[in-house]
C-alpha positions as CSV (number, residue, x, y, z in Angstrom):
1,X,0.0,0.0,0.0
2,X,3.0,2.3,-0.6
3,X,1.0,4.4,-3.0
4,X,-1.9,4.9,-0.6
5,X,-1.9,8.1,1.4
6,X,-2.4,7.8,5.2
7,X,-4.4,11.0,5.3
8,X,-5.7,13.4,2.6
9,X,-7.0,16.8,3.8
10,X,-9.4,18.6,1.5
11,X,-9.5,22.3,2.1
12,X,-7.1,25.1,3.1
13,X,-8.7,27.4,5.6
14,X,-7.8,27.5,9.3
15,X,-9.3,24.0,9.8
16,X,-7.3,22.4,6.9
17,X,-3.9,23.9,7.9
18,X,-4.4,23.1,11.6
19,X,-5.2,19.5,10.6
20,X,-2.2,19.4,8.4
21,X,0.2,20.7,11.1
22,X,-1.0,18.1,13.6
23,X,-1.1,15.3,11.1
24,X,2.4,16.2,9.9
25,X,3.8,16.3,13.4
26,X,2.3,12.8,13.9
27,X,4.4,11.7,10.9
28,X,1.3,10.9,8.9
29,X,2.8,12.7,5.8
30,X,-0.5,14.5,5.0
31,X,-1.4,15.6,1.5
32,X,-3.5,18.7,1.2
33,X,-5.7,19.7,-1.7
34,X,-5.9,23.4,-1.1
35,X,-8.2,24.2,-4.0
36,X,-7.9,25.3,-7.6
37,X,-7.2,28.8,-8.9
38,X,-10.3,28.9,-11.2
39,X,-12.8,31.5,-12.2
40,X,-15.6,29.6,-10.5
41,X,-13.7,29.5,-7.2
42,X,-13.0,33.2,-7.6
43,X,-16.7,33.9,-8.0
44,X,-17.7,31.6,-5.2
45,X,-15.1,32.8,-2.8
46,X,-13.6,29.4,-2.5
47,X,-10.0,30.0,-3.7
48,X,-7.1,28.5,-1.8
49,X,-6.6,29.7,1.8
50,X,-10.3,29.9,2.5
51,X,-12.6,32.8,3.5
52,X,-10.1,34.3,5.9
53,X,-7.9,35.1,2.9
54,X,-10.7,37.5,1.8
55,X,-10.7,39.5,5.0
56,X,-8.6,42.5,6.1
57,X,-7.6,42.9,9.8
58,X,-8.0,40.0,12.1
59,X,-8.3,41.2,15.7
60,X,-9.7,38.1,17.5
61,X,-7.3,35.3,16.6
62,X,-5.3,34.5,19.8
63,X,-1.6,35.2,19.7
64,X,-1.7,38.1,17.1
65,X,-2.2,41.3,19.1
66,X,-2.3,44.8,17.6
67,X,1.1,45.9,16.5
68,X,3.7,46.0,13.7
69,X,4.4,42.4,12.7
70,X,6.4,43.2,9.6
71,X,9.7,41.9,11.0
72,X,8.0,38.6,12.0
73,X,6.4,38.2,8.7
74,X,9.7,38.8,6.9
75,X,11.4,36.1,9.0
76,X,8.5,33.6,8.9
77,X,7.5,33.7,5.2
78,X,9.6,33.1,2.1
79,X,10.7,36.3,0.3
80,X,8.8,35.1,-2.8
81,X,5.5,35.0,-0.8
82,X,6.2,38.3,0.9
83,X,6.9,40.0,-2.4
84,X,3.4,39.4,-3.8
85,X,1.5,40.1,-0.6
86,X,-0.2,43.4,0.2
87,X,1.9,45.7,2.3
88,X,1.7,45.0,6.0
89,X,-0.6,47.6,7.7
90,X,1.4,47.7,10.9
91,X,-1.8,47.2,12.9
92,X,-1.8,43.5,13.7
93,X,-2.3,40.5,11.4
94,X,-4.5,40.5,8.3
95,X,-6.5,37.5,7.0
96,X,-4.2,36.8,4.1
97,X,-1.1,37.1,6.3
98,X,-2.5,34.7,8.9
99,X,-3.4,32.2,6.2
100,X,0.0,32.3,4.6
101,X,1.6,31.8,8.1
102,X,-0.6,28.7,8.7
103,X,0.2,27.4,5.2
104,X,4.0,27.9,5.8
105,X,3.8,26.2,9.2
106,X,2.3,23.2,7.6
107,X,5.0,23.2,4.9
108,X,7.7,23.5,7.6
109,X,6.6,20.0,8.8
110,X,6.7,18.7,5.2
111,X,3.1,18.7,4.4
112,X,2.6,18.2,0.7
113,X,0.3,20.6,-1.1
114,X,-1.6,20.3,-4.4
115,X,-3.3,23.4,-5.7
116,X,-6.3,21.6,-7.1
117,X,-9.9,20.7,-6.2
118,X,-11.2,17.3,-5.3
119,X,-14.3,16.9,-7.5
120,X,-15.3,13.2,-6.9
121,X,-15.1,10.9,-3.9
122,X,-15.7,7.2,-3.5
123,X,-16.2,6.4,0.2
124,X,-17.9,3.1,-0.5
125,X,-14.6,1.3,-0.9
126,X,-11.4,1.3,1.2
127,X,-8.9,2.7,0.6
128,X,-11.0,5.7,-0.3
129,X,-10.7,7.0,-3.9
130,X,-10.5,10.7,-4.7
131,X,-10.4,12.4,-8.1
132,X,-9.2,16.0,-8.7
133,X,-10.3,18.6,-11.2
134,X,-7.1,18.0,-13.2
135,X,-7.8,14.2,-13.3
136,X,-5.4,13.1,-10.6
137,X,-6.6,9.9,-8.8
138,X,-5.6,9.4,-5.2
139,X,-6.2,6.5,-2.7
140,X,-6.3,7.4,1.0
141,X,-6.7,5.4,4.2
142,X,-8.3,8.4,5.9
143,X,-9.8,11.7,4.7
144,X,-10.4,15.0,6.5
145,X,-13.0,17.3,4.8
146,X,-12.3,20.9,5.7
147,X,-13.8,22.7,2.7
148,X,-15.6,25.3,4.8
149,X,-18.8,27.3,3.9
150,X,-19.2,30.4,1.9
151,X,-21.3,33.4,2.9
152,X,-24.4,34.1,0.8
153,X,-24.3,37.6,-0.9
154,X,-26.9,39.6,-2.8
155,X,-25.1,39.2,-6.1
156,X,-24.8,43.0,-6.8
157,X,-21.8,44.2,-8.8
158,X,-21.5,47.2,-6.4
159,X,-21.5,44.8,-3.4
160,X,-18.6,42.8,-4.9
161,X,-16.7,46.0,-5.5
162,X,-16.8,47.0,-1.8
163,X,-16.1,43.6,-0.2
164,X,-13.7,44.2,2.7
165,X,-14.1,48.0,2.2
166,X,-17.3,48.2,4.1
167,X,-19.2,45.1,3.0
168,X,-19.0,42.1,5.3
169,X,-20.8,38.8,6.0
170,X,-19.5,38.4,9.6
171,X,-20.3,41.0,12.3
172,X,-18.3,39.1,14.9
173,X,-15.3,39.0,12.6
174,X,-15.4,42.7,11.5
175,X,-17.9,44.7,13.6
176,X,-15.4,46.0,16.1
177,X,-13.0,47.3,13.5
178,X,-12.4,51.1,13.6
179,X,-14.0,51.7,10.3
180,X,-17.4,50.6,11.6
181,X,-17.4,52.2,15.1
182,X,-19.8,55.1,15.7
183,X,-21.3,54.6,12.2
184,X,-24.7,53.8,10.9
185,X,-24.6,50.2,9.8
186,X,-26.9,48.2,7.6
187,X,-27.8,44.6,8.3
188,X,-29.7,42.6,5.6
189,X,-31.8,39.7,6.7
190,X,-34.7,38.6,8.9
191,X,-33.7,35.4,10.6
192,X,-31.9,34.7,13.9
193,X,-28.5,35.3,12.4
194,X,-29.5,38.8,11.3
195,X,-30.9,39.6,14.7
196,X,-27.8,38.3,16.4
197,X,-25.6,40.4,14.0
198,X,-27.7,43.5,14.5
199,X,-27.6,43.2,18.3
200,X,-23.8,42.6,18.2
201,X,-23.2,45.5,15.9
202,X,-25.2,47.8,18.1
203,X,-22.4,47.7,20.7
204,X,-20.1,49.6,18.3
205,X,-22.4,51.4,15.8
206,X,-24.2,54.7,16.4
207,X,-27.3,53.0,15.0
208,X,-28.2,49.8,13.1
209,X,-30.8,49.6,10.4
210,X,-32.1,46.1,9.5
211,X,-33.3,45.9,5.9
212,X,-35.8,43.0,5.5
213,X,-37.8,42.2,2.3
214,X,-40.9,41.3,4.3
215,X,-42.9,43.1,7.0
216,X,-42.4,40.4,9.6
217,X,-39.3,38.5,10.8
218,X,-38.4,34.9,10.3
219,X,-36.4,35.0,13.5
220,X,-37.5,33.2,16.6
221,X,-39.8,35.3,18.8
222,X,-37.2,35.9,21.5
223,X,-34.5,36.9,19.1
224,X,-36.7,39.1,17.0
225,X,-38.2,40.9,20.1
226,X,-34.7,41.6,21.5
227,X,-33.8,43.4,18.3
228,X,-37.2,45.2,18.0
229,X,-36.8,46.5,21.6
230,X,-33.2,47.6,21.2
231,X,-33.0,51.4,21.2
232,X,-30.2,51.5,18.6
233,X,-31.9,49.1,16.1
234,X,-34.4,50.3,13.5
235,X,-36.1,48.2,10.8
236,X,-36.6,49.0,7.1
237,X,-39.5,46.7,6.1
238,X,-40.6,45.4,2.7
239,X,-37.2,46.5,1.3
240,X,-34.2,45.2,-0.5
241,X,-30.7,46.7,-1.0
242,X,-30.4,47.3,-4.7
243,X,-27.0,49.1,-4.8
244,X,-24.1,49.7,-2.5
245,X,-22.8,53.2,-2.6
246,X,-19.3,54.4,-1.8
247,X,-16.0,55.9,-3.0
248,X,-12.8,54.4,-4.2
249,X,-10.8,55.9,-1.3
250,X,-13.3,55.6,1.5
251,X,-15.3,52.5,0.7
252,X,-19.0,52.2,1.6
253,X,-20.9,55.3,2.5
254,X,-24.5,54.2,1.9
255,X,-26.9,51.9,0.2
256,X,-29.9,52.3,-2.1
257,X,-33.0,50.4,-1.0
258,X,-36.2,49.6,-2.9
259,X,-39.5,49.5,-1.0
260,X,-41.6,46.9,-2.7
261,X,-44.8,48.0,-0.9
262,X,-44.4,51.7,-1.8
263,X,-42.6,50.9,-5.1
264,X,-40.0,53.6,-4.4
265,X,-36.2,53.7,-4.1
266,X,-34.3,55.7,-1.4
267,X,-30.8,56.1,-0.1
268,X,-29.5,55.5,3.4
269,X,-26.2,56.9,4.5
270,X,-24.1,54.2,6.2
271,X,-20.6,53.2,7.0
272,X,-21.0,49.5,6.5
273,X,-23.2,46.8,5.1
274,X,-23.5,43.4,6.8
275,X,-25.1,40.4,5.0
276,X,-26.9,37.9,7.2
277,X,-28.7,35.8,4.7
278,X,-27.0,32.5,5.4
279,X,-24.1,30.4,4.3
280,X,-23.7,27.6,1.8
281,X,-21.4,24.7,2.9
282,X,-18.9,23.6,0.3
283,X,-20.1,20.0,0.2
284,X,-21.5,19.7,-3.4
285,X,-18.4,17.7,-4.5
286,X,-19.3,14.9,-2.0
287,X,-22.4,14.1,-4.1
288,X,-24.2,12.5,-1.1
289,X,-21.2,10.4,0.0
290,X,-21.5,11.7,3.6
291,X,-24.6,12.3,5.7
292,X,-25.5,16.0,5.9
293,X,-28.0,18.2,7.7
294,X,-31.0,19.7,5.9
295,X,-28.8,22.8,5.3
296,X,-26.1,20.7,3.6
297,X,-23.6,20.7,6.5
298,X,-21.7,17.5,7.2
299,X,-23.4,15.7,10.1
300,X,-21.1,14.6,12.9
301,X,-21.9,11.2,14.4
302,X,-20.6,11.7,18.0
303,X,-20.5,14.9,20.2
304,X,-17.0,16.1,20.8
305,X,-15.6,14.1,17.9
306,X,-15.1,14.8,14.2
307,X,-16.4,11.4,13.0
308,X,-18.7,11.5,10.0
309,X,-21.2,8.9,8.7
310,X,-18.3,7.1,7.0
311,X,-15.7,5.4,9.2
312,X,-12.3,6.9,8.5
313,X,-13.6,10.2,7.1
314,X,-13.5,13.2,9.4
315,X,-14.8,16.8,9.2
316,X,-13.3,20.0,10.4
317,X,-14.3,23.7,10.4
318,X,-17.3,25.4,8.9
319,X,-18.1,22.5,6.7
320,X,-19.9,21.1,9.7
321,X,-20.2,24.1,12.0
322,X,-23.1,26.4,11.2
323,X,-23.2,28.0,14.6
324,X,-19.8,29.5,15.6
325,X,-18.2,29.9,12.2
326,X,-15.0,31.5,13.6
327,X,-11.4,31.0,12.5
328,X,-10.2,30.0,15.9
329,X,-13.0,27.4,16.4
330,X,-12.3,26.0,12.9
331,X,-8.6,25.7,13.7
332,X,-9.5,23.9,16.9
333,X,-11.6,21.4,15.1
334,X,-8.8,20.9,12.6
335,X,-6.6,19.8,15.4
336,X,-9.3,17.5,16.6
337,X,-9.8,15.9,13.2
338,X,-6.1,15.1,12.8
339,X,-5.9,13.5,16.3
340,X,-9.1,11.5,15.5
341,X,-7.6,10.4,12.2
342,X,-4.3,9.4,13.8
343,X,-6.0,7.4,16.5
344,X,-8.3,5.7,14.0
345,X,-5.4,4.7,11.8
346,X,-3.6,3.3,14.8
347,X,-6.6,1.3,16.0
348,X,-7.0,-0.2,12.5
349,X,-3.3,-1.2,12.5
350,X,-2.3,1.1,9.6
351,X,0.5,2.7,11.6
352,X,2.3,-0.5,12.6
């Protein structure tokens, strides 16, 4: 079985790289498929290095406090990588910087990396069979799926133009950043996630306006009432954001909304737009090979473990977690998946 991989990791966000670091240190010689550089992945936000690579400042990942990290980045990353990265802001770590550091740490332990997508899996036989977009066929004793989930957006050209310049899909990730403090902020959505985001943002914003296309909320009664009663949260009913307004230098400075009931369009001045209209887990390539929830997230078989419905296949990060969706929780579950895979391989006698 010399050509069979001990562990293949699919995905390259915090969960994937953390799994790779732990698997490599356990001498499992992990192989990571980090994703392909394709137009489809560009449009879907699923390029290598995951969603964190699409963010700016990261203030809540432990171990990276505010400060000038340029010297550390220069020493930790190859010159070739540093030369093509955006200049360091001097204000703590950015998403792309953090992801490159994780990737490099995995490489330091001799993780092998292929810049390609896995597009087909066969978990009915063992060793498992995987096929990549470029046609590469791999056999693996164990697999860790860490392909994450992508935020749902409205699909506006103007929205895309201002991503990371005032447009965000994660209030917990970005809401406390200086650019959003003491500003009017817009939240789009009417479910529990939107109510949570609005309530969280109200800590930092001067006011929060929730734009919802209906005149009643889909959120649970308690979550909805909490937002309705909040003195800093107002609701814009029967409305949809049709355009994001802003400038090249300053980013978002407002939105256009269309009121379907009154059939009129108006502008709202705002310093940021937060989308809370759900996420889509990146599980389509599995084609039903693993049991998933009704929302498409991989279903774990045992609390506190990363076991999936197929023995020897493990899940890590946002591909199963539709609740926390944070880089640090994804990284933690990546560690767990590698330890689970190592112990499973040992129990089966594959590490003798």
